[in-house]
C-alpha positions as CSV (number, residue, x, y, z in Angstrom):
1,M,-8.1,-30.7,-7.8
2,R,-10.6,-27.9,-7.9
3,I,-9.6,-24.2,-8.4
4,V,-12.3,-21.8,-7.4
5,L,-12.2,-18.3,-8.8
6,C,-13.8,-15.1,-7.6
7,F,-12.8,-12.1,-9.7
8,P,-14.1,-10.8,-13.1
9,V,-12.3,-13.2,-15.5
10,L,-13.1,-13.6,-19.2
11,D,-12.9,-16.8,-21.3
12,K,-9.3,-16.1,-22.3
13,H,-8.3,-15.9,-18.6
14,L,-10.1,-19.2,-17.9
15,Q,-8.1,-20.8,-20.7
16,Q,-4.9,-19.3,-19.4
17,I,-5.5,-20.7,-15.9
18,Q,-6.4,-24.1,-17.3
19,A,-3.2,-24.2,-19.3
20,A,-1.3,-23.5,-16.1
21,A,-3.1,-26.4,-14.3
22,P,-4.2,-28.8,-17.1
23,D,-5.6,-31.4,-14.7
24,A,-7.5,-29.1,-12.5
25,E,-11.3,-28.3,-12.5
26,I,-11.7,-24.5,-12.9
27,V,-14.9,-23.1,-11.3
28,N,-15.7,-19.4,-11.7
29,A,-17.8,-18.8,-8.7
30,G,-18.1,-15.0,-8.9
31,Q,-19.3,-13.1,-5.9
32,E,-22.8,-14.7,-6.2
33,R,-21.6,-18.2,-5.4
34,I,-18.3,-17.9,-3.6
35,N,-19.7,-18.5,-0.1
36,E,-21.4,-21.7,-1.5
37,L,-18.4,-23.0,-3.5
38,L,-15.3,-22.0,-1.5
39,P,-15.5,-25.0,0.9
40,T,-15.1,-27.2,-2.1
41,A,-11.9,-25.5,-3.3
42,D,-8.4,-26.9,-3.1
43,I,-7.1,-23.6,-4.4
44,F,-8.8,-20.2,-4.2
45,I,-7.9,-17.3,-6.5
46,G,-9.7,-14.0,-6.1
47,H,-11.2,-11.6,-3.7
48,A,-14.5,-12.3,-2.0
49,K,-16.3,-9.0,-1.5
50,V,-19.3,-10.7,0.1
51,P,-19.5,-12.4,3.5
52,V,-17.8,-15.8,3.5
53,D,-18.3,-18.5,6.2
54,W,-14.6,-19.1,6.8
55,D,-15.3,-21.5,9.7
56,R,-17.2,-23.7,7.2
57,V,-14.3,-23.5,4.8
58,L,-11.8,-24.5,7.5
59,R,-14.0,-27.3,8.7
60,A,-14.1,-28.7,5.2
61,N,-10.3,-29.1,5.5
62,K,-9.8,-29.0,1.8
63,L,-8.3,-25.6,1.0
64,R,-4.5,-25.8,0.3
65,W,-3.6,-22.3,-0.9
66,I,-5.1,-18.8,-1.3
67,Q,-4.0,-16.4,-4.1
68,S,-5.6,-13.1,-3.5
69,S,-6.4,-10.9,-6.5
70,A,-5.9,-7.8,-4.2
71,A,-3.1,-6.4,-2.2
72,G,-5.2,-6.0,0.9
73,L,-6.0,-9.3,2.6
74,D,-8.6,-8.3,5.1
75,H,-11.1,-10.3,3.0
76,C,-9.5,-13.6,3.8
77,L,-7.1,-13.1,6.8
78,V,-9.6,-14.1,9.4
79,P,-8.3,-15.6,12.7
80,G,-8.9,-19.1,11.6
81,V,-6.9,-18.7,8.3
82,I,-4.1,-16.9,10.1
83,E,-3.7,-19.7,12.5
84,S,-4.0,-22.4,9.9
85,D,-1.2,-23.8,7.7
86,I,-2.9,-22.5,4.5
87,P,-0.4,-20.3,2.6
88,V,-1.7,-17.0,1.5
89,C,-0.3,-14.9,-1.4
90,S,-1.2,-11.3,-2.2
91,A,-1.2,-9.2,-5.3
92,S,1.1,-6.7,-3.5
93,G,2.8,-4.3,-5.8
94,L,1.0,-5.6,-8.9
95,F,-1.1,-2.4,-9.2
96,A,1.5,0.0,-7.8
97,P,1.7,2.2,-10.9
98,Q,-2.0,2.8,-10.8
99,V,-2.0,3.5,-7.1
100,A,0.8,6.0,-7.6
101,E,-1.1,7.7,-10.3
102,Q,-4.2,8.0,-8.1
103,T,-1.9,9.4,-5.3
104,F,-0.7,12.0,-7.7
105,A,-4.3,12.9,-8.7
106,L,-5.3,13.4,-5.1
107,L,-2.1,15.2,-4.1
108,F,-2.0,17.7,-7.0
109,G,-5.8,18.3,-6.7
110,L,-5.3,19.4,-3.1
111,L,-2.1,21.4,-3.7
112,R,-3.6,23.3,-6.7
113,Q,-7.0,23.8,-5.0
114,I,-8.9,21.9,-7.6
115,P,-12.1,21.4,-5.4
116,L,-12.4,25.1,-4.9
117,F,-11.9,25.9,-8.6
118,I,-14.5,23.3,-9.5
119,R,-16.9,25.0,-7.2
120,A,-16.1,28.4,-8.7
121,E,-16.5,27.0,-12.2
122,R,-20.1,26.0,-11.4
123,T,-20.9,29.6,-10.6
124,R,-18.8,31.0,-13.4
125,D,-16.5,32.7,-10.8
126,F,-13.2,33.5,-12.5
127,S,-11.4,34.6,-9.3
128,R,-7.8,33.7,-8.6
129,L,-7.4,31.7,-5.4
130,P,-4.2,30.8,-3.4
131,T,-2.5,27.5,-4.4
132,D,0.3,25.5,-2.9
133,D,3.5,23.9,-4.4
134,L,5.0,20.4,-4.2
135,R,8.5,21.7,-4.8
136,G,10.4,22.1,-1.5
137,K,8.1,19.9,0.5
138,T,9.0,16.9,2.8
139,V,6.9,13.9,1.9
140,G,6.5,11.1,4.4
141,I,5.3,7.7,3.1
142,V,3.8,5.4,5.8
143,G,4.2,1.8,4.6
144,F,7.1,1.3,2.1
145,G,5.9,-1.8,0.2
146,G,5.3,-2.1,-3.5
147,N,2.9,0.9,-3.6
148,G,5.1,3.1,-1.4
149,R,8.2,2.3,-3.4
150,M,6.5,3.1,-6.7
151,I,5.2,6.4,-5.3
152,S,8.7,7.4,-4.2
153,R,10.1,6.5,-7.6
154,M,7.5,8.5,-9.4
155,L,7.9,11.5,-7.1
156,S,11.7,11.5,-7.3
157,P,12.0,14.0,-10.2
158,W,10.5,16.7,-8.0
159,E,12.7,18.8,-5.8
160,I,11.4,17.3,-2.5
161,R,12.7,15.4,0.5
162,M,11.2,12.0,1.1
163,I,11.2,9.8,4.2
164,A,9.4,6.6,4.9
165,T,8.5,4.0,7.6
166,D,8.0,0.3,7.2
167,Y,7.9,-3.0,9.0
168,Y,10.8,-4.1,6.9
169,P,13.1,-1.0,6.6
170,V,15.4,-2.6,4.1
171,D,16.8,-1.8,0.6
172,K,16.4,2.0,0.8
173,P,16.3,3.5,-2.7
174,A,18.6,6.5,-3.5
175,E,15.7,8.9,-3.8
176,L,14.7,8.3,-0.2
177,A,16.4,10.4,2.5
178,E,15.5,8.1,5.4
179,L,13.8,4.7,5.8
180,W,12.8,4.1,9.4
181,P,11.1,1.3,11.3
182,V,7.5,1.7,12.2
183,D,8.3,2.9,15.8
184,R,9.5,6.1,14.2
185,L,6.1,7.0,12.7
186,D,5.6,10.0,15.0
187,D,9.0,11.3,13.9
188,L,8.0,11.1,10.3
189,L,4.7,12.9,11.0
190,G,6.5,15.8,12.8
191,L,8.7,16.3,9.7
192,S,6.3,15.8,6.8
193,D,4.4,18.5,4.9
194,I,2.6,15.7,3.0
195,V,1.8,12.3,4.6
196,I,0.9,9.4,2.2
197,L,-0.6,6.3,3.6
198,T,0.2,3.0,1.9
199,L,0.3,0.8,4.9
200,P,-1.6,-2.5,5.2
201,L,-4.7,-3.1,7.3
202,N,-4.1,-5.4,10.2
203,A,-4.8,-5.6,13.9
204,E,-2.0,-3.1,14.6
205,T,-3.0,-0.5,12.0
206,V,-6.8,-0.3,12.5
207,G,-7.5,3.2,13.7
208,V,-3.8,4.0,14.0
209,F,-4.5,7.5,12.7
210,D,-6.7,8.6,15.6
211,A,-7.0,12.1,17.1
212,Q,-3.8,11.6,19.1
213,R,-1.8,10.5,16.1
214,I,-3.2,13.1,13.7
215,A,-2.2,15.8,16.3
216,K,1.4,14.8,15.8
217,M,1.3,15.9,12.1
218,R,2.8,19.2,11.2
219,S,0.3,22.1,11.3
220,G,-1.0,22.6,7.8
221,A,0.1,19.3,6.4
222,Y,-1.8,17.3,3.8
223,L,-2.9,13.6,4.3
224,I,-3.3,11.2,1.4
225,N,-4.8,7.8,2.0
226,V,-4.5,5.1,-0.7
227,A,-4.2,2.3,1.8
228,R,-7.3,1.1,3.7
229,G,-9.9,3.5,5.1
230,A,-10.0,1.9,8.5
231,V,-6.5,3.1,9.3
232,I,-8.0,6.6,9.8
233,V,-10.6,7.4,12.4
234,E,-13.0,9.5,10.4
235,S,-14.3,11.6,13.3
236,A,-10.7,12.5,14.1
237,L,-10.0,13.5,10.5
238,V,-13.1,15.6,10.4
239,A,-12.1,17.5,13.5
240,A,-8.5,18.0,12.3
241,L,-9.8,19.5,9.0
242,A,-12.3,21.7,10.8
243,S,-9.6,23.1,13.2
244,G,-7.1,23.7,10.5
245,Q,-4.6,21.2,12.0
246,I,-4.3,19.7,8.5
247,A,-4.7,21.6,5.3
248,G,-6.5,18.9,3.3
249,A,-7.1,15.2,2.8
250,G,-7.1,13.1,-0.4
251,L,-9.0,9.9,0.3
252,D,-9.3,7.0,-2.1
253,V,-10.6,4.9,0.8
254,T,-12.8,5.7,3.8
255,E,-13.4,4.1,7.2
256,E,-16.9,3.1,6.1
257,E,-17.4,2.1,2.4
258,P,-19.5,3.3,0.8
259,L,-19.0,6.6,2.6
260,A,-22.2,7.5,4.4
261,A,-24.3,10.2,2.7
262,T,-24.3,12.0,6.0
263,S,-20.5,12.2,6.4
264,L,-19.1,15.7,6.8
265,L,-16.3,14.8,4.5
266,W,-18.5,15.1,1.4
267,D,-19.0,18.8,1.7
268,D,-15.6,19.8,2.9
269,P,-13.8,21.8,0.2
270,K,-10.5,20.7,1.6
271,V,-11.2,17.0,0.8
272,I,-11.1,15.0,-2.4
273,I,-12.8,11.7,-2.3
274,T,-12.6,8.9,-4.9
275,P,-14.5,5.6,-4.4
276,H,-11.6,3.1,-3.9
277,V,-10.4,3.2,-7.5
278,G,-6.7,3.5,-6.9
279,A,-5.9,0.0,-8.3
280,Q,-8.2,0.2,-11.3
281,S,-6.6,-0.4,-14.6
282,Y,-7.5,-1.6,-18.1
283,C,-5.0,-4.4,-17.6
284,R,-5.8,-5.3,-14.0
285,V,-7.4,-8.7,-14.7
286,D,-4.7,-9.6,-17.3
287,D,-1.9,-8.8,-14.8
288,T,-3.7,-10.6,-12.0
289,V,-4.1,-13.7,-14.1
290,D,-0.4,-13.6,-15.1
291,L,0.7,-13.5,-11.5
292,A,-1.8,-16.3,-10.6
293,C,-0.6,-18.5,-13.3
294,V,3.1,-18.0,-12.4
295,N,2.3,-18.8,-8.8
296,L,0.0,-21.7,-9.8
297,R,2.8,-23.4,-11.7
298,R,5.2,-22.8,-8.8
299,F,2.7,-24.2,-6.2
300,L,2.0,-27.3,-8.3
301,A,5.7,-27.9,-8.7
302,G,6.3,-27.7,-5.0
303,K,8.0,-24.3,-5.1
304,E,7.1,-21.4,-2.9
305,P,4.9,-18.9,-4.7
306,Y,5.7,-15.2,-5.0
307,N,4.1,-12.7,-2.7
308,I,3.6,-15.2,0.1
309,V,2.6,-13.2,3.1
310,N,3.3,-13.1,6.8
311,K,-0.3,-13.7,7.8
312,H,-0.1,-11.8,11.1
313,L,1.2,-8.7,9.3
314,G,-0.8,-9.1,6.1
315,F,1.9,-8.6,3.5
316,P,5.0,-10.2,2.0
317,H,8.6,-9.6,2.8
318,P,10.2,-7.4,0.0
319,S,12.5,-10.3,-1.0
320,V,9.6,-12.5,-2.2
321,V,7.5,-9.8,-4.0
322,Y,6.7,-10.7,-7.6
323,R,8.3,-8.2,-10.1
324,G,7.1,-9.5,-13.4
325,E,9.1,-11.1,-16.1
326,S,12.4,-10.2,-14.4
327,T,11.4,-12.1,-11.3
328,A,10.0,-15.3,-12.8
329,N,12.3,-18.1,-14.0
330,N,11.8,-19.4,-17.5
331,D,10.2,-22.5,-16.2
332,D,7.5,-20.5,-14.4
333,R,6.0,-19.3,-17.7
């Protein structure tokens, strides 16, 4: 059995994966060789950031399981994989604390007018400028999976009201006032002073925040996107910012990545842009390998791995999400 990897592992991680599958051949393809080597894999662990010939992979008829090293699965959920019987597992929720911290950085930067103060600092202008408060706001979270739930948990000490929508509106935590199905998205937008996007990218969510949908947001609301850039139509966002329909946008992701140098978003003082770093962490690879090894042992033992996704939706049901040591049985370690 051959396990092909495509994420930045160290020797200690290779040894950990080998220990979880002693009889397997472990091949660290990296981004440079993943297109060449993926058709030879029985198991794929990682995230191909370069084009992969998935038709060739499927014709090889060898791949038995995909364990993504990312929460988003647009890199592997091509039509052929979706229609195949290859199970796919995500890293959903694994980096939720980091995504929540990134959300806070973008949100407070907008509320406290940090972009304007940085511009003033460059010209040694010590003028006071108006700022905004989080306290007393209604926060709407669009997509209440692992990231959305962590954000709500970390926001809970503030004196705010939180509502959310999700494909699986189940297990509402106490800090959330309402948890609605996705067909109530427009209701959420009309009530929210701050809208945080943590929804997956799939056929139903590409461009879902177009001009018509953004117009349903409350006038003067803030929009934070730590999901996928393609859920927002950039031209519609630019227009809403220019008109004052929304007060500001915090973007860790953009419709086109890297964001074009000509994009009007770069120079807008009401926008904070970070280059898709929300899930970055000093322990990211360690945590990813831990999950991969737990799931690898389960898969080889004939058990269903954690984080197995609905391939048409692109994310797992909350009941199968991996939650660390408390989730895994002793025999999974």
